[in-house]
ZAVEXRO-296920 format. One record per atom (N, C-alpha, C): x negated, y, z. Coordinates in steps of 0.001 Angstrom, whole numbers, padded with zeros to 6 digits, always signed. Each point is the difference from the previous one (the first is absolute). Layout:
# ZAVEXRO-296920
XYZ
...
***
This chain:
# ZAVEXRO-296920
+013069-006646+032937
-000200-001595-000386
-001673+000151-000350
-000488-001111+000718
-001082+000201-000298
-000390-001416-001537
-000841+000515-001229
-000057-001031-000869
-001181-001224+001102
+000097-000950-000523
-000941-001212+000343
-000929+000224-001170
-001395-000496+000701
-001249+000305-000899
+000426-001232-000542
-000298-000189-001437
-000315-001183-000874
-001079+000356-000784
-000361-001943-000519
-001188+000162-000918
+000178+001193-000896
+001360-000092-001158
+000123+000437-000986
+000312+001652+000559
+000252+000497+001059
-000095+001521+000387
-001589+000135-000184
-000509-000886+000684
-001800+000207-000224
-000433+000607-001020
+000139-001499-001024
-000624-000276-001448
+000757+001745-000456
+001041-000004+000041
+000319+001853-000641
-000753+001042+000173
+000042+000129+001379
-001054+001173+000743
-001124-000181-000745
-000846-001635+000310
-001478-000012-000938
+000447+000684-000921
+000647-000552-001356
+000118+000456-001391
+000013+001376+000407
+000837+000742+000470
-000024+001243+000060
-001007+000884+000058
-000656-000416+001207
-001778+000473+000340
-000713+000081-000847
+000031-001407-000771
-000976-000493-000624
-000016+001368-001342
+001350-000119-000396
+000194+001120-001517
+000030+001179+000537
+000146+000660+001141
+000052+001167+000159
-002006+000248+000089
-000830-000788+000680
-001364+000367-000033
-000483-000769-001311
+000832-000657-001016
-000641+000498-001168
+000418+001024-000635
+000906+000658+000455
+000593+001333-001026
-000773+000686+000469
-000779+000444+001532
-000305+000756+000873
-001575+000382-000792
-000845-001240+000183
-001068-000441-000643
-000250+000407-001604
+001003-000591-000911
-000403+000831-001571
+000044+001232+000357
+001293+000816+000561
+000001+001318-000225
-001209+001033+000917
-000663-000556+000995
-000930+000515+000289
-001395-000243-000679
+000232-001008-000863
-001109-000446-000997
-000112+001006-001059
+001546+000048-000656
-000127+000823-001144
-000147+001663+000530
+000291+000518+001250
-000320+001460+000622
-001030+000224+000212
-000860-001429+000564
-001439+000703+000532
-001129-000471-000729
+000188-000794-001191
-001437-000746-000685
+000347+000946-001749
-000938+000232-000375
-000604+000111-001453
+001012-000991-001018
+000702+000105-000554
+000769-000431-001027
-001002-001029-001024
-001025+000302-000442
-000850-000790-000502
-000256-001123+000469
-000526+000624+001593
-000893-000920+000971
+001538-001145+000350
+000764+000553+000136
+001049-001255+000366
+000237-000968-001143
+000000+000470-001377
+000158-001202-001332
-001609-000724-000138
-000798+000935+000570
-001140-000662+000232
-000086-001242+000700
+000623+000445+001644
-000303-001189+000733
+001205-001247+000156
+000729+000250-000830
+001146-000840-000350
-000325-000468-000907
-000267+000539-001528
-000265-000967-000820
+001181+000602-000886
-000092-000395-001263
+001267+000172-000953
+000706-000697+000015
-000346-001239-000092
+001278-000612+000289
+000849-000660+001154
-001085+000048+001316
+000496+000539+001037
+000778+001044+000246
+000256+001047-000508
+000666+001062-000009
+001176-000078-000690
+000083-000684-001273
+001029-000186-000077
+001382-000897+000785
-000742-000782+000363
+000938-001183+000752
+000605+000882+001569
-000993+000703+000098
+000195+000586+001572
+001761+001303-000039
-000550+000768-001892
+000602+001049-000329
+001454-001013-000273
-000061-001495-000483
+001068-000710+000324
+000811-000245+000855
-000490-000371+000593
+000557-000413+001868
+000764+001319+000558
-001232+000808-000335
+000593+001743+000926
+001217+000336-000783
+000405-000239-001219
+000991+000485-000520
+001123-000977-000355
-000410-001121+000622
+001188-000822+000217
+000578+000216+000894
-000651-000054+001617
+000708+000883+001147
+000472+001170-000098
-000520+000716-000950
+000787+001881-000475
+000755+000019-000170
+000260-001345-001448
+001385-000290-000363
+001055-000792+000935
-000088-000410+000846
+000534-000741+000804
+000859+000667+001142
-001129+001026+000490
+000414+000837+001176
-000180+001425-000525
+000989+000989+000879
+000104+001539-000466
-001610+000563+000850
-000695-000293+001350
-001231+000476+000170
-001137-000607-001021
+000402-001004-000479
-001694-000430-000594
-000263+000978-001721
+001025+000591-000106
-000172+001120-001072
-001050+001041+000061
-000286+000362+001077
-000920+001066+000174
-001486-000626-000298
-000208-001898+000418
-001165+000061-000162
-000361-000843-001011
+001105-000338-000435
-000412-000632-001720
-000700+001201-000966
+001022+001491+000168
-000176+001126-001023
-001310+000047+000642
-000815+000530+001209
-000835+000340+000470
-001124-000892-000769
+000338-001290+000228
-001378-001039-000430
-000235-000105-001362
+001255+000274-001139
+000272-000258-001039
-001123+001457-000745
+000459+000944+000631
-000657+001153-000435
-001896+000265+000167
+000019-000802+001231
-001685-000043+001068
-000556-000859-001141
+000702-001367-000317
-000882-001302-001285
-000180+001076-001112
+001085+000501-000475
+000026+000579-001614
-001576+000718+000160
+000290+001080+001265
-000937+001325+000125
-001260-000625+000019
-000404-001084+000317
-001128-001212+000156
-000218-000536-001220
+000316+000073-001154
+000098-000441-001110
+000582-001261-000452
+001031-000283+000374
+000901-000897-000773
+000451+000313-000754
+000298-001056-000829
+000626+000227-001559
+001694+000741+000775
+000461+001135-000415
+001250+000671+000267
+001158-001197-000335
+000129-000116-001114
+000950-000868-001287
+000091-001589+000781
-001148-000787+000294
-000111-001404+000502
+000711+000376+001514
-000682+001046+000963
+000512+000344+001689
+001731+000209-000495
+000055+000914-001052
+001691+000346+000166
+000552-001385-000102
-000299-000661-001150
+000641-001712-000114
-000147-000396+001200
-000994-000500+000774
+000211-000673+000851
+000448+000714+001176
+000093+001209+000095
+000858+000242+001239
+001647-000002-000046
+000152+000186-001814
+001654+000218+000323
+000297-001483-000505
-000898-000621-000292
+001007-001789+000110
-000224-000600+001691
-000508+000626+000317
-000163-000443+001993
+001410+000808+000227
-000254+001561+000003
+001606+000699+000149
+000935-000895-000338
+000275-000331-001246
+001111-000572-000657
+000355-001208+001021
-000988-000646+000242
+000249-001524+000626
+000905+000223+001588
-000422+001635+000617
+000242-000036+001541
+001062+000584-000182
+000653+000923-001092
+001272+000818-000433
+000689-001230-000143
-000202-000924-000878
+000914-001243-000196
+000433-000525+001098
-000745-000553+000979
+000116-000366+001182
+000862+001042+000650
-000143+000938+000265
+000694+001632+000707
+001423-000669-000770
+000579+000117-001137
+001022+000002-000974
+000925-001380+000658
-000719-000951+000096
+000759-001207-000010
+000280+000289+001735
-000520+000011+000704
+000164+000076+001300
+000968+001147+000425
+000051+001082-000844
+001318+000980+000371
+001234-000570-000910
-000177-000406-000735
+001411-000894-000641
+000385-000777+000447
-000473-000941+000575
+000048-001388+001114
+000622+000986+001189
-000288+001233+000589
+000523+000472+001066
+000968+000769-000020
+000426+000146-001184
+001558+000803-000717
+000594-001020+000564
-000260-001048-000068
+001548-000763+000276
-000100-000194+001741
-000473+000580+000669
-000204-000604+001332
+001038+001250+000525
+000274+001412-000951
+000446+000697+000739
+001596+000313+000039
-000055+000248+000951
+002115-000192-000103
+000170+001463+000640
+001881+000032+000247
+000406+000750+000471
+000131+001308-001207
+000262+001122+001131
+000345+001341-000959
-001435+000633-000487
-001082-000875-000136
-001219+000835-000979
-000183-001011-001038
+000327-001216+000047
+000597-000904-001269
+001047+000600-000915
+001239+000773+000645
+000691+000233-000388
-000649+001223-000889
-000350+000596+000925
-000673+001385-001082
-000804-000316-001087
-000980-000729+000160
-000933-000744-000965
+000566-000187-001233
+001171-001178+000298
+000958-000699-001038
+000400+001079-000974
+000397+001450+000520
+000921+001175-000717
-001454+000884-000389
-001153+000258+000370
-000973+000998-000366
-000450-001033-001339
-000330-001128+000206
-000395-000998-001667
+001493+000142-000788
+001012-000355+000341
+000659+000204-000828
+000516+001456-000590
-000438+001047+000309
+000139+001028-001043
-001023+000496-000382
-001641-000500+000473
-000528+000045-000823
-000023-001131-001066
+000555-000966-000048
-000081-000593-001637
+001260+000432-000424
+000645+000551+000273
+001347+000612-000520
-000728+001460-001052
-000989+000100+000592
-000674+001864-000741
-000512-000555-001028
+000168+000338-001276
-001142-000248-001072
-000809+000942-000070
-000102+000593+000237
-000747+001470+000188
-001771-000774+000740
+000499-000503+001303
-000645-000273+000635
-000332-001377+000041
+000735-000386-000633
-000292-001578-000268
-001287-000108-001402
+000249+001008-000678
-000909-000358-001433
-001340+000700+000309
-000284+001260+001080
-000954+000624+000623
-000722-000398+000889
+000489-001292+000340
-000231-000266+001705
-001404-000583-000485
+000034-000834-000900
-001564-000909-000103
-000910+000827-000271
-000012+000881-000750
-001075+001483-000547
-000830+000262+001558
+001364+000772+000543
-000009+000594+001441
-001049-000931+001096
+000388-001401-000176
-000598-000215+000735
-001590-000903-000467
+000156+000576-000879
-001653-000908-000604
-000952+001641+000521
+001062+001128-000437
-001034+000908+000206
-000526-000184+001313
+001112+000190+001284
-000065-000404+001325
-001072-000540+000031
-000039-001251-000442
-001160-001032+000588
-001353+000141-001147
+000239+000592-000411
-001553-000304-001041
-000836+001508-000145
+001016+001128+000528
-000740+001846+000123
-000066+000243+001364
+000861-000701+000715
-000035+000758+001409
-000360-000410+001149
-001121+000574+000895
-000384-000746+000997
+000816-000206+001346
+001201-000499-000438
+000493-000443+001539
+000631-001524-000403
+000054-000190+001710
+000310-001849+000098
+000764-000391-000731
-000023-001146-000936
+001420-000414-000638
+000538-000980+000652
-000076-000043+001224
+000984-000468+001188
+001434+000674-000765
-000076+001162+000217
+001551+000818-000068
+000882-000112-001045
-000887-000667-001483
+000500-000030-001540
+000545-001288+000713
-000776-001172+000371
+000010-001257+000098
+001196-000387+001037
+000388+000724+000844
+001248-000045+000254
+001140+000410-000508
-000202+001229-000677
+000847+000227-000241
+000489-000989-001249
-000524-000678-000878
-000113-001277-000732
+001020-000496+000471
-000626-000584+001854
+000998-001112+000361
+001477+000539+000241
+000256+001225+000374
+001003+000599+000475
+001231+000168-001012
-000735+000637-001321
+001289-000370-000936
+000111-001223-001057
-000714-001130+000879
-000207-001135-000860
-000473-000208-001306
-000976+000915-000590
-000515+000502-001067
-000821-001862-000611
+000839-000420-001089
-001044-001059-000535
-000979-000416+000352
-000519-001119+000433
-001979+000043+000292
-000346-000037-000966
+000545-000731-001360
-001276+000387-000808
-000646+001091-000404
+001078+000870-000179
-000109+001423-000483
-000626+000794+001102
+000325-000408+001473
-000866+000622+001165
-001647-000237-000175
-000184-001139-000510
-001227-000802+000070
-000757+000773-001327
+000705+000276-001152
-001033+000342-001613
-000029+001361+000889
+000762+000984+000546
-000179+001306+000403
-001284+000281+000888
+000115-000935+001412
-000991-000192+000860
-001253-000527-000507
+000097-000975-001035
-001866-000303-000262
-000210+001098-001138
+000311+000610-000993
-000442+001159-000459
-000186+001319+000524
+001046+000067+000738
-000052+001118+001361
-001749-000048+000457
+000105-001295+000347
-001365-000254+001196
-001312+000045-000900
-000143-000486-001462
-000913-000121-000722
-000959+001444-000208
+001475+000834-000192
+000049+001177-000666
-000796+000987+001041
+000538-000022+001447
-000271+000355+001324
-001544-000094+000427
-000359-001391-000158
-001379+000062+000376
-001208+000277-001076
+000395-000265-001025
-001056+000332-001491
+000271+001961-000032
+001088+000347-000006
-000026+001467+000176
-000761+000797+000943
-000201-000643+001491
-000463+000359+001057
-001756-000248-000160
-000140-001535-000715
-001352-000120-000200
-000301+001069-000713
+000405+000175-001024
-000593+001191-001091
-000030+001088+000331
+000733+000591+000495
-000003+001403+000818
-001275-000058+000621
-000504-001080+000456
-000799+000231+000815
-001603-000074-000584
+000052-000771-001123
-001049-000071-001129
-000120+000944-000377
+000834+000593-000623
-000289+001244-001231
+000460+001553+001180
+000635-000336+001286
-000619+001124+001176
-001158-000040-000034
-000809-000865+000092
-001398+000097+000801
-000939+000326-001228
+000249-000679-000930
-000800+000916-001512
+000168+001287-000219
+001183+000582+000221
+000213+001798-000549
-000800+000653+001228
-000540-000436+001388
-000288+000501+000848
-001623+000328-000337
***
């Protein structure tokens, strides 16, 4: 059965193409141009604004993670303050990850049948495990704050086990800020060591 071409489908396709072009363009800028020249071209204030929006997309999608990381590293290598850059990127990532968490928790209600039963049993086992329940926030923070892996897996896990939203948001907030600042500082001090 063939789908009808509607205005909504055309708008979605255009949005995907535009976002893909922006991501490809930013990756090209980060790879082919000198980082100091890029910061000079964009300007300091505009660099932070571009980083904010790219990090927002990176927090909301799995594919954007490489783009925001490469841009973060490029901008810090170009001379931006790693602390401010980490804060801007971390807050933006937090907004994107929060949207993902809310969508995942909402989507959890639409799952039915055997998968829903399995997820309920899994969540019940998790809630009964005192040791896992006690150490999970720390493990999740280490995952979010220090591992260069997409946070989507952690967010889906939060939704699957029906982890309390406020606790999850606290972990995501501090993890995103820590990770972005950590990458910025590693870039800044790694360059000075060379």
